[in-house]
C-alpha positions in Angstrom: 109.8 106.2 85.0 111.6 107.7 87.9 110.9 106.8 91.6 112.7 110.0 92.7 111.9 110.7 96.4 109.5 107.7 96.8 109.9 106.2 100.3 109.9 102.4 100.1 110.3 99.9 102.9 111.9 96.6 101.7 111.4 93.5 103.8 113.7 90.6 103.3 112.8 87.1 104.6 115.0 84.1 105.2 115.2 82.2 101.9 117.7 81.5 99.1 116.1 84.2 97.0 117.3 86.8 99.5 120.3 87.5 97.3 117.9 88.9 94.6 116.7 91.5 97.1 120.2 93.1 96.8 119.7 93.6 93.1 116.1 94.9 93.7 117.4 97.4 96.2 120.1 98.6 93.8 117.5 99.1 91.1 115.3 101.1 93.4 118.2 103.3 94.5 119.2 103.9 90.8 115.6 105.1 90.1 115.9 107.6 92.9 113.9 105.9 95.6 114.7 106.3 99.3 114.7 102.7 100.6 114.9 101.4 104.2 115.5 97.7 104.7 114.1 95.3 107.4 115.4 91.7 107.6 114.0 88.7 109.5 116.6 87.0 111.6 116.5 84.1 109.1 117.4 86.4 106.2 120.6 87.3 108.0 121.9 83.8 107.4 121.7 84.3 103.7 122.7 87.9 103.1 124.5 90.1 105.6 122.9 93.4 106.7 126.0 95.4 105.8 125.3 94.8 102.1 121.9 96.4 102.4 123.1 99.2 104.6 125.9 100.1 102.2 123.5 100.4 99.3 120.6 102.1 101.1 122.7 104.4 103.2 120.3 103.5 106.1 120.8 101.2 109.1 119.2 97.8 108.6 116.6 96.6 111.1 116.6 93.0 112.2 115.8 93.2 115.9 113.8 95.8 117.8 116.8 96.7 119.9 120.6 96.3 119.3 122.3 96.0 122.7 125.7 96.6 121.2 124.9 100.0 119.6 121.9 101.0 121.6 120.0 101.5 118.3 116.2 101.0 118.5 114.0 100.4 115.5 110.5 101.8 116.0 108.2 99.7 113.9 105.4 102.3 114.1 107.6 105.0 112.8 108.8 102.8 110.0 105.3 102.0 109.0 104.3 105.7 109.0 107.4 106.7 107.0 106.9 104.4 104.0 104.7 105.1 101.0 105.0 101.4 100.0 106.1 98.3 101.8 107.5 95.5 99.6 108.4 92.1 101.1 110.7 90.3 98.7 111.3 87.4 99.2 108.2 86.6 101.2 108.5 83.0 102.5 105.7 80.6 103.2 106.3 81.1 106.9 106.1 84.9 106.8 103.0 84.8 104.5 101.2 82.5 107.0 102.1 84.8 109.9 100.9 87.9 108.0 97.6 86.2 107.4 97.1 85.2 111.0 98.4 88.4 112.6 101.5 86.9 114.3 104.2 89.6 114.8 107.1 87.8 116.4 109.8 89.9 114.7 110.4 93.5 113.6 109.3 92.9 110.0 105.9 91.5 110.9 105.3 94.1 113.6 106.0 96.8 111.0 103.7 95.1 108.6 100.8 95.1 111.1 101.4 98.8 111.9 102.0 100.0 108.4 99.6 102.6 107.0 100.9 102.3 103.4 100.0 99.8 100.7 101.9 96.4 100.9 103.2 94.3 98.2 104.8 90.8 98.5 106.9 88.6 96.2 106.5 85.0 97.4 109.4 82.6 97.1 109.3 79.0 98.1 109.6 75.4 96.8 107.0 74.1 94.4 105.2 71.8 96.8 105.1 74.6 99.4 103.6 77.0 96.9 101.0 74.5 95.8 100.0 73.5 99.3 96.3 74.4 100.0 97.3 76.3 103.2 99.6 78.6 101.3 97.1 79.2 98.5 94.5 80.0 101.2 96.9 82.5 102.8 97.7 84.1 99.4 94.0 84.5 98.6 93.3 85.9 102.0 96.1 88.5 101.7 94.9 89.5 98.2 91.4 90.0 99.7 93.0 92.4 102.2 94.4 94.4 99.2 97.9 93.1 99.5 99.5 93.1 96.0 100.9 89.8 95.0 103.8 89.6 92.6 103.4 86.1 91.3 106.4 83.8 91.6 108.1 82.7 88.4 108.5 79.2 87.0 111.9 77.5 86.6 114.5 75.5 88.5 114.2 75.7 92.2 116.8 75.3 95.0 115.5 71.8 95.7 116.2 70.8 92.2 112.5 70.6 91.2 111.3 72.6 88.2 108.1 74.5 88.6 106.4 77.6 90.1 107.8 79.1 93.3 110.9 81.1 92.6 110.8 84.7 93.4 110.0 87.0 90.5 113.0 88.6 89.0 114.0 92.1 90.3 113.0 93.7 87.0 109.5 92.3 87.2 109.1 93.5 90.8 110.5 96.9 89.9 107.9 97.1 87.1 105.1 96.3 89.6 106.4 99.0 91.9 106.5 101.5 88.9 102.9 100.6 88.1 101.8 101.1 91.7 103.1 104.6 91.8 101.7 105.4 88.4 98.3 104.4 89.6 98.8 106.6 92.6 99.8 109.7 90.6 97.6 109.4 87.5 93.9 109.1 86.9 92.4 105.6 86.3 91.8 104.4 82.8 90.0 101.2 83.8 87.6 100.1 81.0 89.0 102.6 78.5 90.0 101.3 75.0 92.9 103.1 73.6 94.9 102.6 70.4 98.5 103.9 70.2 100.6 103.9 67.0 104.3 103.8 67.4 107.4 103.6 65.3 108.5 105.1 62.0 106.0 106.2 59.3 106.4 106.2 55.5 104.3 108.2 53.1 104.6 107.3 49.4 105.4 110.0 46.9 105.8 107.8 43.8 106.9 104.2 43.0 110.5 105.1 44.1 110.4 107.9 46.7 108.8 108.3 50.1 108.8 110.7 53.0 109.6 109.0 56.3 111.1 109.5 59.7 113.5 107.7 62.1 111.1 107.3 65.0 112.2 104.5 67.4 108.7 104.0 68.8 110.0 104.4 72.4 107.5 107.2 73.1 104.6 105.0 72.0 105.8 102.1 74.1 106.2 104.3 77.1 102.7 105.7 76.7 101.3 102.2 76.3 103.1 101.0 79.5 101.7 103.9 81.5 98.2 103.5 80.2 98.3 99.7 80.9 99.4 100.5 84.5 96.5 102.9 84.8 94.0 100.1 84.0 
């Protein structure tokens, strides 16, 4: 599915997973999306804004005002511009601030003023993810209709092995695809649909048959869209 012309606001928080956001941005651009990037000051320590700016063809917002260039980032306008805001990675710190309404940086101020749906991809260490406070914050944000892209399981930056690593860019991209499919197509929630896919063979006699070279791609594509629609 194409994301041609879709306006997406990508928020990047300060964590080791910030490098994955570069690949996510690249994938969104390849699908035709128009993406603007906001970074927290902490994210700047992991990935430079020039990387995101070069890929997105937009200036990257970190602070409200840049005294060197005179550039001013209006968080209200950014929130009105976007059709979807995705924060990836979303750190435990940012998630806690989102839930309590703290807006001490450009990203959080934009989140509070955004009129569009919001999606987050949490990324943190295992113990931080499992902490009751983090789980409470996640449940609270989900109750506020924030879409959560569940973190993956694997080796973490601390050396621990478990849940907490940011979902891979391909998984986040699929979640974004599904979001826009649900926006553009009718709901199929509760519907039971059977799709056949792949080549078919019709027997003529014990030796011969009539068949085709279908790859099944159309059936798989239909199944993905219907799954996204409920």
